[in-house]
C-alpha positions as CSV (number, residue, x, y, z in Angstrom):
1,M,10.2,-0.8,-19.6
2,I,11.7,1.8,-21.9
3,G,15.4,1.7,-22.2
4,G,17.9,4.5,-21.3
5,N,18.0,5.8,-24.9
6,I,15.5,8.6,-25.5
7,M,13.3,7.6,-28.4
8,N,14.0,9.3,-31.8
9,N,10.6,10.7,-32.2
10,K,7.2,10.9,-30.4
11,R,5.6,8.3,-32.6
12,D,8.1,5.7,-31.6
13,L,7.7,6.6,-27.9
14,K,3.9,6.3,-28.2
15,K,4.2,2.9,-29.9
16,C,6.6,1.7,-27.1
17,I,4.2,2.8,-24.4
18,N,1.2,1.3,-26.1
19,Y,3.1,-2.0,-26.6
20,I,4.2,-2.2,-23.0
21,C,0.8,-1.4,-21.6
22,S,-0.9,-3.9,-23.9
23,D,1.6,-6.6,-22.6
24,L,0.9,-5.6,-19.0
25,F,-2.9,-5.8,-19.7
26,A,-2.5,-9.3,-21.2
27,E,-0.2,-10.4,-18.4
28,C,-2.8,-9.2,-15.8
29,V,-5.6,-11.1,-17.5
30,A,-3.5,-14.2,-17.7
31,A,-2.5,-14.0,-14.1
32,S,-6.1,-13.5,-13.0
33,L,-7.1,-16.6,-14.9
34,Y,-4.3,-18.9,-13.9
35,T,-3.3,-17.9,-10.4
36,G,-5.8,-19.0,-7.8
37,K,-8.9,-17.0,-7.4
38,P,-8.0,-13.3,-7.2
39,S,-10.6,-10.7,-6.2
40,E,-12.5,-9.5,-9.3
41,E,-12.3,-6.0,-7.8
42,N,-8.5,-6.1,-7.6
43,V,-8.2,-7.3,-11.1
44,N,-10.6,-4.7,-12.5
45,A,-8.8,-2.0,-10.6
46,L,-5.4,-3.1,-11.9
47,L,-6.7,-3.3,-15.5
48,S,-8.2,0.1,-15.1
49,S,-5.0,1.6,-13.8
50,I,-3.0,0.1,-16.7
51,L,-5.4,1.8,-19.2
52,K,-5.2,5.1,-17.3
53,I,-1.4,5.0,-17.3
54,Q,-1.4,4.3,-21.0
55,D,-3.8,7.2,-21.7
56,D,-1.9,9.6,-19.4
57,Y,1.5,9.0,-20.8
58,V,0.5,8.9,-24.5
59,R,-1.3,12.2,-23.9
60,R,1.7,13.7,-22.1
61,I,4.0,12.9,-25.1
62,S,1.9,15.2,-27.4
63,H,1.8,18.1,-24.9
64,P,5.2,18.7,-23.3
65,E,5.4,21.0,-20.3
66,P,6.1,24.6,-21.4
67,G,9.3,26.1,-20.1
68,M,11.0,22.7,-19.6
69,A,13.8,21.6,-22.0
70,P,12.3,18.8,-24.2
71,K,15.2,16.4,-23.5
72,D,14.7,16.8,-19.8
73,Y,10.9,16.5,-20.1
74,Y,11.0,13.3,-22.1
75,K,13.7,11.8,-19.8
76,N,11.6,12.5,-16.8
77,L,8.5,11.1,-18.6
78,I,10.3,7.9,-19.4
79,E,11.6,7.5,-15.8
80,T,8.2,8.0,-14.2
81,F,6.6,5.7,-16.8
82,N,9.2,3.0,-15.9
83,E,8.4,3.4,-12.2
84,H,4.7,3.0,-12.8
85,V,5.4,-0.1,-14.9
86,M,7.4,-1.6,-12.1
87,E,4.6,-0.9,-9.6
88,I,2.1,-2.6,-12.0
89,I,4.4,-5.6,-12.4
90,D,4.6,-5.9,-8.6
91,H,0.8,-5.8,-8.3
92,I,0.4,-8.4,-11.0
93,S,2.8,-10.8,-9.2
94,N,0.9,-10.3,-6.0
95,L,-2.6,-11.1,-7.3
96,N,-4.3,-13.5,-5.1
């Protein structure tokens, strides 16, 4: 998850999102290999959603919403990203 401080620049925010998503991807693969026999469809759907989230949020960093204050935009972006990360973590922990 990204902390409460808004990142200093877009590049740092992108790096942070990429780092978190790559960790989630690796954790999902590890969980699928070492926890029972989860459905291949569930694992593939979860991996796909991690990649979609990464792509979506990195893209949204470069193209802020017009008419919205940048500080508010990035604060909202970080909050929604953190919510998605928590959902993914819940799905990974419930792989069966």
